[in-house]
C-alpha positions in Angstrom: -65.0 69.0 61.9 -66.3 67.9 58.5 -65.3 64.8 56.8 -63.6 65.1 53.4 -65.8 64.2 50.5 -64.7 61.5 48.1 -66.4 60.7 44.9 -68.8 57.9 45.4 -68.6 54.7 43.5 -72.1 55.3 42.2 -71.2 58.4 40.2 -68.0 56.8 38.7 -70.0 53.8 37.6 -72.7 56.1 36.1 -70.1 58.1 34.2 -68.6 54.9 32.7 -72.0 53.7 31.6 -72.6 57.1 29.9 -69.3 56.9 28.1 -69.9 53.4 27.0 -73.3 54.4 25.7 -71.9 57.4 23.8 -69.1 55.2 22.4 -71.7 52.8 21.0 -73.7 55.6 19.5 -70.6 57.0 17.9 -69.7 53.6 16.5 -73.2 53.1 15.0 -73.0 56.6 13.4 -69.7 55.8 11.8 -71.0 52.6 10.4 -74.1 54.3 9.0 -71.9 57.0 7.4 -69.5 54.5 5.8 -72.2 52.0 4.6 -73.1 53.9 1.4 -69.5 53.8 0.4 -69.4 50.0 0.6 -72.6 49.8 -1.4 -71.4 52.3 -4.0 -68.1 50.6 -4.5 -69.8 47.2 -5.2 -72.1 48.9 -7.7 -69.1 50.6 -9.3 -67.3 47.3 -9.7 -70.3 45.8 -11.5 -70.6 48.9 -13.7 -66.9 48.7 -14.6 -67.1 45.0 -15.3 -70.1 45.5 -17.6 -68.4 48.4 -19.4 -65.2 46.2 -19.8 -67.3 43.3 -21.2 -69.0 45.7 -23.6 -65.7 47.1 -24.8 -64.3 43.6 -25.4 -67.4 42.5 -27.3 -67.5 45.7 -29.4 -63.8 45.3 -30.3 -64.5 41.6 -31.2 -67.5 42.6 -33.4 -65.5 45.4 -35.1 -62.7 43.0 -35.9 -65.0 40.2 -37.1 -66.8 42.6 -39.5 -63.9 44.3 -41.1 -61.5 43.0 -43.8 -59.7 40.7 -43.9 -61.5 38.8 -41.1 -65.0 39.3 -42.5 -64.3 37.2 -45.6 -64.7 33.9 -43.6 -67.1 32.4 -41.1 -66.4 33.9 -37.7 -66.1 30.5 -36.0 -63.5 29.4 -38.6 -61.5 32.7 -38.5 -60.7 33.0 -34.8 -57.0 33.6 -35.3 -57.6 36.6 -37.6 -60.0 38.1 -35.1 -57.7 37.7 -32.1 -54.8 39.2 -34.1 -57.0 42.2 -35.0 -58.1 42.6 -31.4 -54.7 42.7 -29.8 -51.5 41.5 -31.5 -49.5 41.3 -28.2 -52.1 39.1 -26.5 -52.5 37.0 -29.6 -48.8 36.3 -29.7 -48.6 35.7 -25.9 -51.5 33.2 -25.9 -51.5 31.5 -29.4 -47.9 31.6 -30.7 -45.3 31.6 -27.9 -44.7 27.9 -27.1 -48.3 27.0 -27.0 -48.5 24.5 -29.9 -49.1 27.1 -32.5 -52.2 28.8 -33.7 -55.5 27.1 -33.8 -56.7 25.4 -37.0 -59.8 26.9 -38.7 -62.8 25.7 -36.6 -60.6 24.4 -33.7 -61.7 25.4 -30.2 -59.4 25.7 -27.2 -61.4 27.2 -24.3 -58.4 27.5 -22.0 -56.6 29.7 -24.4 -59.7 31.6 -25.3 -60.2 32.5 -21.6 -56.5 33.5 -21.3 -56.8 35.7 -24.4 -59.9 37.4 -23.1 -58.3 38.1 -19.8 -55.2 39.5 -21.5 -57.3 41.8 -23.8 -59.4 43.0 -20.9 -56.3 43.8 -18.8 -55.0 45.8 -21.8 -58.4 47.6 -22.1 -58.3 48.4 -18.3 -54.8 49.9 -18.6 -55.8 51.8 -21.7 -58.9 53.3 -19.8 -56.7 54.2 -16.8 -54.2 56.0 -19.1 -57.1 57.9 -20.8 -58.4 59.0 -17.4 -54.9 60.1 -16.2 -54.4 62.1 -19.5 -57.8 63.7 -19.1 -57.1 64.6 -15.4 -53.7 66.1 -16.3 -55.1 68.1 -19.1 -57.7 69.7 -16.7 -54.9 70.8 -14.4 
C-alpha cells in the first residue's frame, strides 16, 4: 500500500518566496510608472506660478502706464494702480475698515501682500473660467 502524498513544507515556502518576490517587483514597477507624474506635477505648479506672477506684473505695468495713473510717480500713485488692477480687491484690502486708503508715498507691506494674493486668486479663477469655456466650446 502506498502512502498518501502531502505537499511538502519546502514547496510551500518556496511558493511564498516567489510570490513575495513578484509582489516586490510589481511594487517597484508601479512606483517607476507613477514617478514621472509626481515630477511633472511639481514642474506644472512652478510653471503656473510663474505664469500667474507674469500676469500680475503685466496687469500692474499696464495700469501704471495708462491714464490716469501714468500722470504721477508710480510709488506715489499706488491707490490708482490698485484700483485699476482690480476694483473688488482694492475695496476689500484698502477701504473696508482698514484705516482708509494709503497716502501718496505711504507703504503698508501687509496690505500690499494681501492685495497681491487677492488679485492672483482673481486671475486664477479667471483662467479656470477661460479653460472651461474653451473646453465646452470644443464639445
